[in-house]
Backbone of each chain as ProteinMPNN parsed JSONL, in Angstrom:
{"seq_chain_A": "MDEEKNEGNIVFVGNKAPMSYVIAVITEFEQGANNVVLKARGKAISRAVDAAEIVKNKFLPDVKVTNISIGTEEIESEEGGKRNVSSMEINLAK", "coords_chain_A": {"N_chain_A": [[-32.742, 28.432, 9.453], [-34.696, 31.243, 8.443], [-37.803, 30.722, 6.856], [-39.373, 31.805, 3.818], [-41.595, 34.326, 4.503], [-44.227, 36.617, 5.224], [-44.517, 39.445, 7.235], [-46.378, 42.042, 7.919], [-44.781, 44.418, 6.017], [-42.491, 43.005, 5.7], [-40.069, 40.889, 4.306], [-38.731, 37.849, 4.856], [-35.676, 36.448, 4.153], [-34.611, 33.332, 3.197], [-33.485, 30.082, 2.492], [-34.401, 29.555, -0.045], [-34.623, 29.861, -3.693], [-33.474, 32.989, -5.112], [-35.531, 34.175, -6.674], [-37.914, 33.5, -5.4], [-38.079, 35.31, -3.331], [-37.956, 37.688, -4.663], [-40.448, 37.625, -5.942], [-42.081, 37.698, -3.688], [-41.536, 40.27, -2.723], [-42.397, 41.879, -4.883], [-45.106, 41.241, -4.834], [-45.895, 42.363, -2.378], [-45.56, 45.11, -2.965], [-47.413, 45.327, -5.044], [-49.716, 44.932, -3.661], [-50.068, 47.295, -2.465], [-48.176, 48.278, -0.693], [-45.83, 50.794, 0.273], [-43.301, 50.592, 1.045], [-40.897, 48.017, 1.541], [-39.242, 45.641, 3.496], [-36.398, 43.712, 3.248], [-35.191, 41.034, 5.053], [-32.406, 39.275, 6.338], [-30.258, 36.626, 7.468], [-26.937, 35.463, 8.188], [-25.679, 33.232, 5.724], [-27.72, 33.759, 3.971], [-27.722, 36.419, 3.482], [-26.385, 37.331, 1.158], [-28.151, 36.435, -0.711], [-30.362, 38.011, -0.208], [-29.428, 40.46, -1.127], [-29.147, 39.829, -3.836], [-31.895, 39.462, -4.436], [-32.953, 42.041, -3.97], [-31.567, 43.507, -5.921], [-32.468, 42.276, -8.274], [-35.215, 42.85, -8.175], [-35.147, 45.671, -8.441], [-33.728, 46.051, -10.874], [-34.867, 44.47, -12.86], [-37.646, 44.3, -12.637], [-39.124, 46.342, -11.122], [-38.404, 49.298, -11.754], [-38.834, 51.752, -10.533], [-38.461, 51.397, -7.885], [-36.417, 52.051, -5.102], [-33.414, 51.566, -3.178], [-33.569, 52.501, 0.061], [-32.392, 52.352, 2.53], [-29.775, 50.507, 4.125], [-28.947, 48.263, 6.597], [-26.736, 46.66, 8.917], [-26.126, 44.058, 11.316], [-25.65, 42.153, 14.379], [-26.868, 39.115, 15.526], [-27.766, 37.032, 18.286], [-28.029, 33.625, 18.292], [-29.627, 30.551, 19.257], [-27.845, 27.609, 19.237], [-28.22, 24.273, 17.905], [-27.056, 22.528, 19.635], [-27.439, 23.637, 22.061], [-25.86, 25.731, 22.934], [-24.885, 29.205, 22.385], [-24.549, 31.278, 19.502], [-23.106, 33.834, 17.44], [-24.611, 35.529, 14.729], [-24.462, 37.213, 11.641], [-26.605, 39.855, 10.498], [-28.853, 41.409, 8.139], [-30.682, 44.189, 6.881], [-32.545, 45.349, 4.204], [-33.986, 48.152, 2.98], [-36.571, 48.857, 0.841], [-38.213, 51.135, -1.3], [-40.908, 52.777, -3.047]], "CA_chain_A": [[-32.876, 29.695, 8.713], [-36.096, 31.618, 8.248], [-38.464, 30.481, 5.581], [-40.041, 32.976, 3.259], [-42.898, 34.64, 5.088], [-44.442, 38.06, 5.267], [-45.128, 40.018, 8.428], [-46.446, 43.409, 7.458], [-44.066, 44.568, 4.759], [-41.169, 42.388, 5.843], [-39.851, 39.615, 3.629], [-37.588, 37.14, 5.433], [-34.967, 35.717, 3.108], [-34.011, 32.098, 3.695], [-32.653, 29.252, 1.611], [-34.983, 29.3, -1.367], [-34.014, 30.612, -4.802], [-33.74, 34.424, -4.998], [-36.792, 34.577, -7.302], [-38.998, 33.376, -4.423], [-38.141, 36.546, -2.539], [-38.313, 38.725, -5.635], [-41.909, 37.57, -6.112], [-42.689, 38.145, -2.431], [-41.411, 41.729, -2.662], [-43.285, 42.447, -5.9], [-46.474, 41.054, -4.344], [-46.141, 43.394, -1.357], [-45.746, 46.413, -3.617], [-48.662, 45.297, -5.816], [-50.83, 44.998, -2.714], [-50.21, 48.655, -1.975], [-47.096, 48.72, 0.188], [-44.907, 51.806, -0.259], [-41.945, 50.157, 1.373], [-40.759, 46.602, 1.882], [-37.935, 45.373, 4.09], [-35.831, 42.368, 3.118], [-34.354, 40.703, 6.206], [-31.684, 38.014, 6.16], [-29.176, 36.338, 8.411], [-25.921, 34.503, 7.76], [-25.404, 33.091, 4.293], [-28.842, 34.27, 3.174], [-27.527, 37.854, 3.236], [-26.065, 37.59, -0.253], [-29.39, 36.183, -1.472], [-31.215, 39.208, -0.048], [-28.895, 41.469, -2.058], [-29.585, 39.386, -5.171], [-33.334, 39.714, -4.605], [-33.153, 43.486, -4.077], [-31.054, 43.952, -7.223], [-33.354, 41.773, -9.346], [-36.456, 43.645, -8.116], [-34.873, 47.015, -8.984], [-33.174, 46.105, -12.232], [-35.624, 43.699, -13.852], [-39.098, 44.324, -12.494], [-39.716, 47.577, -10.606], [-37.325, 50.302, -11.828], [-39.117, 52.9, -9.662], [-38.114, 51.06, -6.504], [-35.063, 52.435, -4.705], [-32.92, 51.158, -1.867], [-33.548, 53.714, 0.886], [-31.476, 52.148, 3.659], [-29.256, 49.163, 4.368], [-28.287, 48.198, 7.898], [-26.23, 45.349, 9.286], [-26.03, 43.869, 12.749], [-25.298, 40.811, 14.845], [-27.889, 38.518, 16.384], [-27.349, 35.829, 18.998], [-29.024, 32.575, 18.099], [-29.381, 29.305, 19.99], [-27.451, 26.517, 18.355], [-28.951, 23.04, 18.211], [-26.392, 21.858, 20.757], [-27.812, 24.312, 23.303], [-25.074, 26.941, 23.154], [-25.287, 30.371, 21.609], [-23.52, 31.785, 18.6], [-23.472, 35.081, 16.777], [-24.801, 35.472, 13.285], [-24.671, 38.542, 11.06], [-27.928, 40.086, 9.931], [-28.936, 42.589, 7.282], [-31.99, 44.655, 6.432], [-32.518, 46.224, 3.029], [-35.258, 48.859, 2.844], [-36.931, 49.227, -0.527], [-39.389, 52.013, -1.338], [-41.235, 53.356, -4.356]], "C_chain_A": [[-34.354, 29.975, 8.454], [-36.604, 31.189, 6.88], [-39.024, 31.803, 5.087], [-41.382, 33.172, 3.958], [-43.016, 36.149, 5.163], [-45.064, 38.447, 6.596], [-45.181, 41.508, 8.155], [-45.724, 43.489, 6.134], [-42.67, 43.976, 4.819], [-41.131, 41.074, 5.073], [-38.585, 38.994, 4.213], [-36.954, 36.261, 4.366], [-34.277, 34.5, 3.726], [-33.257, 31.38, 2.602], [-33.256, 28.944, 0.247], [-34.227, 30.078, -2.447], [-34.368, 32.095, -4.669], [-35.092, 34.833, -5.579], [-37.978, 34.43, -6.356], [-39.189, 34.69, -3.681], [-38.428, 37.746, -3.426], [-39.831, 38.786, -5.779], [-42.605, 38.055, -4.845], [-42.652, 39.668, -2.325], [-42.373, 42.386, -3.654], [-44.739, 42.358, -5.441], [-46.822, 42.097, -3.294], [-46.403, 44.755, -2.001], [-47.07, 46.441, -4.387], [-49.875, 45.373, -4.91], [-50.898, 46.356, -2.017], [-49.114, 49.138, -1.041], [-46.261, 49.793, -0.502], [-43.471, 51.477, 0.074], [-41.977, 48.708, 1.827], [-39.355, 46.414, 2.43], [-37.566, 43.914, 3.851], [-34.936, 42.134, 4.319], [-33.694, 39.359, 5.982], [-30.629, 37.87, 7.236], [-28.186, 35.379, 7.762], [-25.763, 34.456, 6.255], [-26.53, 33.592, 3.413], [-28.689, 35.75, 2.843], [-27.238, 38.134, 1.764], [-27.292, 37.35, -1.129], [-30.354, 37.375, -1.359], [-30.748, 40.325, -0.98], [-29.294, 41.112, -3.484], [-31.052, 39.76, -5.41], [-33.602, 41.206, -4.788], [-32.72, 43.988, -5.448], [-31.966, 43.504, -8.365], [-34.66, 42.57, -9.359], [-36.244, 44.988, -8.806], [-34.581, 46.983, -10.472], [-34.062, 45.445, -13.278], [-37.125, 43.937, -13.789], [-39.68, 45.679, -12.113], [-38.652, 48.687, -10.589], [-37.571, 51.527, -10.947], [-38.713, 52.641, -8.218], [-36.652, 51.404, -6.241], [-34.707, 51.78, -3.382], [-32.8, 52.42, -1.022], [-32.637, 53.567, 2.097], [-31.014, 50.695, 3.69], [-28.593, 49.192, 5.731], [-27.831, 46.771, 8.165], [-26.128, 45.274, 10.805], [-25.618, 42.445, 13.09], [-26.412, 40.325, 15.755], [-27.315, 37.274, 17.046], [-28.428, 34.769, 18.787], [-28.622, 31.339, 18.88], [-28.962, 28.24, 18.986], [-28.195, 25.253, 18.78], [-28.324, 22.293, 19.383], [-26.688, 22.567, 22.083], [-27.005, 25.572, 23.579], [-25.613, 28.107, 22.347], [-24.167, 30.754, 20.666], [-24.044, 33.045, 17.925], [-23.638, 34.86, 15.287], [-25.041, 36.898, 12.79], [-26.076, 38.65, 10.483], [-27.887, 41.328, 9.049], [-30.386, 42.903, 6.983], [-31.785, 45.59, 5.252], [-33.907, 46.836, 2.891], [-35.461, 49.275, 1.395], [-38.17, 50.105, -0.484], [-39.637, 52.484, -2.753], [-41.968, 54.664, -4.157]], "O_chain_A": [[-35.153, 29.056, 8.27], [-35.896, 31.291, 5.878], [-39.132, 32.778, 5.831], [-42.207, 32.259, 3.989], [-42.014, 36.864, 5.164], [-46.038, 37.832, 7.03], [-44.147, 42.176, 8.157], [-46.015, 42.717, 5.22], [-41.775, 44.391, 4.082], [-42.042, 40.253, 5.175], [-37.496, 39.552, 4.078], [-37.624, 35.43, 3.754], [-33.471, 34.623, 4.648], [-32.479, 31.99, 1.868], [-32.695, 28.168, -0.526], [-33.315, 30.85, -2.152], [-35.442, 32.428, -4.169], [-35.741, 35.735, -5.049], [-38.959, 35.161, -6.491], [-40.315, 35.125, -3.436], [-39.065, 38.708, -2.996], [-40.424, 39.864, -5.743], [-43.617, 38.752, -4.925], [-43.622, 40.286, -1.887], [-43.078, 43.334, -3.307], [-45.513, 43.295, -5.637], [-47.919, 42.656, -3.312], [-47.343, 45.459, -1.632], [-47.769, 47.455, -4.386], [-50.941, 45.824, -5.329], [-51.688, 46.547, -1.092], [-49.123, 50.3, -0.635], [-46.01, 49.719, -1.705], [-42.539, 52.007, -0.532], [-42.951, 48.241, 2.417], [-38.392, 46.962, 1.894], [-38.315, 43.002, 4.203], [-34.029, 42.922, 4.589], [-34.324, 38.417, 5.501], [-30.173, 38.847, 7.83], [-28.551, 34.584, 6.896], [-25.718, 35.489, 5.588], [-26.322, 33.829, 2.224], [-29.434, 36.284, 2.022], [-27.789, 39.073, 1.191], [-27.451, 37.989, -2.169], [-31.068, 37.697, -2.309], [-31.564, 41.047, -1.552], [-29.726, 41.973, -4.25], [-31.401, 40.306, -6.457], [-34.384, 41.597, -5.655], [-33.413, 44.795, -6.067], [-32.208, 44.259, -9.307], [-35.158, 42.927, -10.427], [-37.046, 45.4, -9.644], [-35.117, 47.783, -11.239], [-34.019, 45.815, -14.451], [-37.811, 43.786, -14.8], [-40.648, 46.12, -12.731], [-38.073, 48.982, -9.543], [-36.634, 52.265, -10.641], [-38.634, 53.573, -7.417], [-35.769, 51.094, -7.041], [-35.58, 51.476, -2.569], [-32.018, 53.313, -1.348], [-32.159, 54.567, 2.633], [-31.756, 49.781, 3.333], [-27.76, 50.059, 5.994], [-28.446, 45.806, 7.709], [-26.052, 46.295, 11.489], [-25.286, 41.644, 12.216], [-26.848, 41.046, 16.652], [-26.5, 36.558, 16.465], [-29.602, 35.001, 19.074], [-27.441, 31.103, 19.136], [-29.657, 28.004, 17.997], [-28.732, 25.181, 19.886], [-28.999, 21.508, 20.05], [-26.218, 22.121, 23.13], [-27.427, 26.403, 24.383], [-26.662, 28.009, 21.71], [-22.989, 30.581, 20.976], [-25.249, 33.285, 17.852], [-22.894, 34.098, 14.668], [-25.733, 37.685, 13.437], [-26.657, 37.661, 10.038], [-27.012, 42.182, 9.189], [-31.215, 42.004, 6.847], [-30.959, 46.502, 5.296], [-34.89, 46.119, 2.705], [-34.624, 49.958, 0.805], [-39.086, 49.842, 0.294], [-38.714, 52.582, -3.562], [-42.338, 55.319, -5.132]]}, "seq_chain_B": "MDEEKNEGNIVFVGNKAPMSYVIAVITEFEQGANNVVLKARGKAISRAVDAAEIVKNKFLPDVKVTNISIGTEEIESEEGGKRNVSSMEINLAK", "coords_chain_B": {"N_chain_B": [[-13.435, 34.602, -7.862], [-12.515, 37.493, -5.975], [-9.333, 37.631, -4.44], [-8.07, 38.241, -1.132], [-6.873, 41.488, -0.921], [-5.218, 44.62, -0.851], [-6.012, 47.813, -1.979], [-5.178, 50.942, -1.818], [-7.391, 52.013, 0.609], [-9.036, 49.858, 0.405], [-10.493, 46.745, 1.028], [-10.735, 43.704, -0.426], [-13.095, 41.21, -0.296], [-12.98, 37.775, -0.332], [-12.87, 34.279, -0.62], [-11.707, 33.407, 1.736], [-11.417, 32.747, 5.322], [-13.487, 34.751, 7.496], [-11.905, 36.088, 9.433], [-9.487, 36.665, 8.149], [-10.057, 38.927, 6.668], [-10.922, 40.635, 8.611], [-8.508, 41.08, 9.954], [-7.114, 42.325, 7.904], [-8.55, 44.723, 7.661], [-8.191, 45.843, 10.223], [-5.436, 46.217, 10.145], [-5.211, 48.182, 8.151], [-6.45, 50.372, 9.479], [-4.683, 50.613, 11.62], [-2.45, 51.446, 10.302], [-2.984, 54.022, 9.835], [-5.207, 54.743, 8.319], [-8.304, 56.483, 7.986], [-10.649, 55.637, 7.047], [-12.035, 52.637, 5.719], [-12.87, 50.49, 3.078], [-14.856, 47.701, 2.636], [-15.163, 45.392, 0.094], [-17.232, 43.222, -1.762], [-18.408, 40.433, -3.716], [-21.148, 38.447, -4.906], [-21.444, 35.333, -3.22], [-19.601, 36.006, -1.297], [-20.487, 38.256, -0.088], [-21.942, 37.965, 2.32], [-19.876, 37.248, 3.969], [-18.368, 39.569, 4.043], [-20.042, 41.186, 5.552], [-19.955, 39.759, 7.952], [-17.213, 40.202, 8.566], [-17.138, 43.008, 8.899], [-18.842, 43.317, 11.105], [-17.451, 41.871, 13.068], [-15.089, 43.339, 13.279], [-16.112, 45.78, 14.316], [-17.46, 44.951, 16.688], [-15.747, 43.365, 18.202], [-13.098, 44.238, 18.078], [-12.501, 46.987, 17.281], [-14.15, 49.218, 18.685], [-14.653, 51.909, 18.229], [-15.024, 52.185, 15.562], [-17.307, 52.84, 12.976], [-20.037, 51.936, 10.843], [-20.366, 53.717, 8.007], [-21.543, 53.864, 5.534], [-23.448, 51.768, 3.353], [-23.574, 50.15, 0.317], [-25.221, 48.613, -2.474], [-25.022, 46.74, -5.537], [-24.966, 45.731, -9.022], [-22.837, 43.745, -10.919], [-21.411, 42.97, -14.086], [-19.969, 40.022, -15.036], [-17.45, 38.1, -16.73], [-18.09, 34.852, -17.628], [-16.505, 31.599, -17.284], [-17.059, 30.129, -19.487], [-17.232, 31.947, -21.469], [-19.466, 33.521, -21.8], [-21.566, 36.125, -20.34], [-22.454, 37.043, -17.028], [-24.602, 38.264, -14.437], [-23.669, 39.544, -11.27], [-24.238, 40.133, -7.857], [-23.082, 42.917, -5.912], [-21.4, 44.416, -3.092], [-20.568, 47.194, -1.014], [-19.089, 48.116, 1.975], [-18.64, 50.785, 4.004], [-16.348, 51.719, 6.394], [-15.494, 53.716, 9.175], [-13.455, 55.618, 11.449]], "CA_chain_B": [[-13.707, 35.562, -6.775], [-11.317, 38.229, -5.613], [-8.567, 37.273, -3.251], [-7.822, 39.363, -0.227], [-5.777, 42.367, -1.319], [-5.501, 46.001, -0.483], [-5.696, 48.873, -2.927], [-5.566, 52.065, -0.975], [-8.052, 51.543, 1.813], [-10.071, 48.897, 0.023], [-10.234, 45.331, 1.3], [-11.595, 42.853, -1.237], [-13.445, 40.004, 0.453], [-13.127, 36.594, -1.18], [-13.317, 33.009, -0.048], [-10.999, 33.016, 2.959], [-12.184, 32.896, 6.558], [-13.735, 36.165, 7.793], [-10.822, 36.71, 10.205], [-8.47, 37.194, 7.229], [-10.468, 40.272, 6.258], [-10.898, 41.413, 9.853], [-7.115, 41.48, 10.184], [-6.754, 43.294, 6.857], [-9.177, 46.008, 8.007], [-7.508, 46.381, 11.406], [-4.118, 46.659, 9.7], [-5.394, 49.473, 7.478], [-6.681, 51.43, 10.471], [-3.457, 50.802, 12.408], [-1.469, 52.151, 9.471], [-3.345, 55.425, 9.756], [-6.418, 55.028, 7.543], [-9.491, 56.908, 8.727], [-11.79, 54.871, 6.536], [-11.702, 51.422, 4.98], [-14.035, 49.964, 2.368], [-14.921, 46.274, 2.354], [-15.89, 45.138, -1.156], [-17.466, 41.8, -1.987], [-19.369, 40.061, -4.756], [-21.745, 37.11, -4.808], [-21.575, 34.711, -1.897], [-18.685, 36.627, -0.338], [-21.146, 39.413, 0.535], [-22.259, 37.689, 3.729], [-18.597, 37.237, 4.689], [-17.989, 40.971, 4.263], [-20.843, 41.644, 6.689], [-19.33, 39.145, 9.135], [-15.948, 40.878, 8.876], [-17.444, 44.351, 9.411], [-19.415, 43.171, 12.451], [-16.404, 41.418, 13.996], [-14.21, 44.497, 13.513], [-16.806, 46.731, 15.197], [-17.926, 44.425, 17.979], [-14.731, 42.653, 18.971], [-11.747, 44.797, 18.022], [-12.389, 48.447, 17.168], [-15.497, 49.728, 18.977], [-14.835, 53.275, 17.726], [-15.297, 52.156, 14.126], [-18.726, 52.843, 12.629], [-20.427, 51.764, 9.45], [-20.855, 55.026, 7.555], [-22.393, 53.685, 4.347], [-23.484, 50.454, 2.713], [-24.244, 50.227, -0.978], [-25.266, 47.364, -3.228], [-25.108, 46.946, -6.973], [-24.864, 44.546, -9.873], [-21.715, 43.804, -11.856], [-21.42, 41.96, -15.127], [-18.661, 39.371, -15.098], [-17.279, 37.113, -17.792], [-18.037, 33.479, -17.12], [-15.393, 30.855, -17.885], [-17.512, 29.62, -20.786], [-17.178, 33.031, -22.447], [-20.647, 34.384, -21.707], [-21.553, 37.086, -19.247], [-23.562, 36.898, -16.086], [-24.67, 39.323, -13.44], [-23.407, 39.147, -9.892], [-24.472, 41.23, -6.91], [-21.897, 43.42, -5.228], [-21.679, 45.266, -1.936], [-19.48, 47.935, -0.388], [-19.348, 48.56, 3.348], [-17.679, 51.817, 4.406], [-16.066, 51.787, 7.826], [-14.696, 54.904, 9.522], [-13.29, 55.876, 12.881]], "C_chain_B": [[-12.397, 36.241, -6.377], [-10.621, 37.625, -4.405], [-8.46, 38.501, -2.362], [-6.664, 40.195, -0.762], [-6.18, 43.789, -0.981], [-5.118, 46.926, -1.616], [-6.131, 50.154, -2.249], [-6.191, 51.522, 0.283], [-9.158, 50.55, 1.512], [-9.615, 47.493, 0.391], [-11.245, 44.518, 0.493], [-11.839, 41.537, -0.5], [-13.704, 38.859, -0.516], [-13.549, 35.391, -0.371], [-12.573, 32.564, 1.201], [-11.915, 33.144, 4.17], [-12.37, 34.383, 6.861], [-12.585, 36.836, 8.539], [-9.71, 37.243, 9.324], [-8.774, 38.641, 6.893], [-10.558, 41.2, 7.455], [-9.491, 41.954, 10.086], [-6.677, 42.512, 9.138], [-7.316, 44.679, 7.173], [-8.452, 46.654, 9.188], [-6.134, 46.932, 11.018], [-4.198, 48.009, 9.005], [-5.577, 50.6, 8.487], [-5.417, 51.691, 11.284], [-2.389, 51.55, 11.62], [-1.901, 53.582, 9.183], [-4.57, 55.746, 8.942], [-7.523, 55.517, 8.467], [-10.746, 56.213, 8.232], [-11.286, 53.72, 5.684], [-12.99, 50.92, 4.334], [-13.87, 48.464, 2.164], [-15.744, 46.092, 1.083], [-16.04, 43.649, -1.352], [-18.46, 41.613, -3.119], [-19.931, 38.676, -4.447], [-21.806, 36.603, -3.382], [-20.632, 35.3, -0.861], [-19.321, 37.815, 0.379], [-21.44, 39.144, 2.006], [-20.986, 37.657, 4.573], [-18.104, 38.664, 4.962], [-18.769, 41.548, 5.446], [-20.272, 41.053, 7.983], [-18.069, 39.914, 9.541], [-16.204, 42.254, 9.473], [-17.964, 44.275, 10.845], [-18.356, 42.764, 13.466], [-15.448, 42.57, 14.306], [-14.836, 45.43, 14.541], [-17.001, 46.181, 16.598], [-16.808, 43.84, 18.833], [-13.406, 43.399, 19.062], [-11.689, 46.321, 18.069], [-13.757, 49.076, 17.409], [-15.741, 51.149, 18.495], [-15.194, 53.304, 16.239], [-16.802, 52.034, 13.892], [-18.898, 52.508, 11.155], [-21.012, 53.084, 8.979], [-21.714, 54.924, 6.301], [-22.322, 52.24, 3.885], [-24.192, 50.642, 1.384], [-24.195, 48.872, -1.66], [-25.408, 47.688, -4.705], [-25.035, 45.628, -7.704], [-23.694, 44.743, -10.817], [-21.859, 42.682, -12.864], [-20.032, 41.326, -15.168], [-18.642, 38.344, -16.216], [-17.258, 35.729, -17.158], [-16.909, 32.735, -17.849], [-15.765, 30.301, -19.249], [-17.546, 30.72, -21.843], [-18.377, 33.942, -22.414], [-20.504, 35.392, -20.579], [-22.697, 36.771, -18.296], [-23.48, 38.018, -15.069], [-24.369, 38.757, -12.056], [-23.645, 40.375, -8.997], [-23.166, 41.645, -6.263], [-22.313, 44.265, -4.025], [-20.41, 45.959, -1.488], [-19.925, 48.372, 0.996], [-18.25, 49.548, 3.711], [-17.56, 51.856, 5.922], [-15.204, 53.014, 8.089], [-14.56, 55.01, 11.026], [-13.072, 57.357, 13.112]], "O_chain_B": [[-11.323, 35.643, -6.437], [-11.269, 37.165, -3.465], [-8.719, 39.629, -2.779], [-5.588, 39.659, -1.028], [-7.364, 44.098, -0.846], [-4.015, 46.83, -2.154], [-7.326, 50.419, -2.121], [-5.608, 50.674, 0.958], [-10.11, 50.42, 2.282], [-8.485, 47.101, 0.099], [-12.453, 44.628, 0.701], [-10.894, 40.84, -0.129], [-14.545, 38.965, -1.409], [-14.46, 35.462, 0.453], [-12.787, 31.45, 1.679], [-13.054, 33.597, 4.051], [-11.507, 35.193, 6.522], [-12.308, 38.015, 8.316], [-9.037, 38.197, 9.714], [-7.875, 39.48, 6.837], [-10.304, 42.399, 7.343], [-9.309, 43.135, 10.379], [-5.955, 43.458, 9.456], [-6.639, 45.688, 6.976], [-8.138, 47.844, 9.165], [-5.72, 47.984, 11.505], [-3.361, 48.881, 9.234], [-4.947, 51.652, 8.376], [-5.106, 52.838, 11.603], [-1.527, 52.209, 12.201], [-1.271, 54.279, 8.388], [-4.958, 56.911, 8.866], [-7.667, 55.032, 9.589], [-11.773, 56.2, 8.91], [-10.254, 53.816, 5.019], [-14.055, 50.921, 4.952], [-12.878, 48.009, 1.595], [-16.875, 46.569, 0.993], [-15.094, 42.89, -1.137], [-19.244, 42.506, -3.438], [-19.277, 37.849, -3.813], [-22.166, 37.332, -2.458], [-20.841, 35.112, 0.338], [-18.759, 38.327, 1.348], [-21.209, 40.01, 2.849], [-21.014, 37.998, 5.755], [-17.494, 38.926, 5.999], [-18.221, 42.307, 6.246], [-20.123, 41.756, 8.983], [-17.881, 40.237, 10.714], [-15.559, 42.632, 10.451], [-17.572, 45.073, 11.697], [-18.357, 43.252, 14.596], [-15.045, 42.756, 15.454], [-14.19, 45.826, 15.511], [-16.737, 46.87, 17.584], [-16.912, 43.822, 20.059], [-12.662, 43.213, 20.025], [-10.899, 46.883, 18.827], [-14.452, 49.431, 16.457], [-16.891, 51.568, 18.36], [-15.621, 54.337, 15.722], [-17.479, 51.228, 14.531], [-18.018, 52.765, 10.334], [-22.041, 53.526, 9.491], [-22.528, 55.808, 6.035], [-21.291, 51.578, 4.004], [-25.276, 51.223, 1.325], [-23.268, 48.087, -1.462], [-25.857, 48.772, -5.076], [-25.042, 44.556, -7.099], [-23.571, 45.793, -11.446], [-22.353, 41.599, -12.554], [-19.033, 42.029, -15.318], [-19.675, 37.792, -16.597], [-16.476, 35.478, -16.24], [-16.425, 33.181, -18.89], [-14.892, 30.033, -20.075], [-17.86, 30.447, -23.001], [-18.318, 35.047, -22.954], [-19.453, 35.495, -19.947], [-23.758, 36.298, -18.703], [-22.432, 38.632, -14.87], [-24.764, 37.64, -11.723], [-23.291, 41.499, -9.353], [-22.258, 40.832, -6.086], [-23.437, 44.762, -3.957], [-19.317, 45.397, -1.567], [-21.009, 48.932, 1.164], [-17.07, 49.196, 3.727], [-18.553, 52.007, 6.634], [-14.292, 53.316, 7.319], [-15.421, 54.56, 11.781], [-12.911, 57.787, 14.254]]}, "name": "protein", "num_of_chains": 2, "seq": "MDEEKNEGNIVFVGNKAPMSYVIAVITEFEQGANNVVLKARGKAISRAVDAAEIVKNKFLPDVKVTNISIGTEEIESEEGGKRNVSSMEINLAKMDEEKNEGNIVFVGNKAPMSYVIAVITEFEQGANNVVLKARGKAISRAVDAAEIVKNKFLPDVKVTNISIGTEEIESEEGGKRNVSSMEINLAK"}
């Protein structure tokens, strides 16, 4: 699973506590971003929703969810085969 | 967490395997529904995304995601207090 990292205004949500990603999003906005995208796959999807809700409800009330999209990505399993995993992107903007 | 059940065209996603909810959605459409809403809270959110993707990609290619919304619900914990849990609704239509 992806670790927390920033590429442009994208925050990849992995297995850390939701607050890690909340802080990453807030940092992007404080550095001047007008929009930030939370991306997650598999079980991290619910954590991305948690992070988006915490950002909106507790820290940055001006931030709105402007779009949510879901999809399916094919990933290589450790055994060499391929499997499908669900993905989600949550667009936040102020 | 909610068990699988149907109220109108709503499918509540709980802790069962994603295919349980896939079948529930397909059944709704086969019984004449033009739209079905998948609802989930907490960790079941990623399972709702899985179910929506499987319905679209494997069974009903005419079905589209028409809206996705997220929110926060307050639930009573077993100890008597209250805590917040993230929620999601995925609208599917054909």
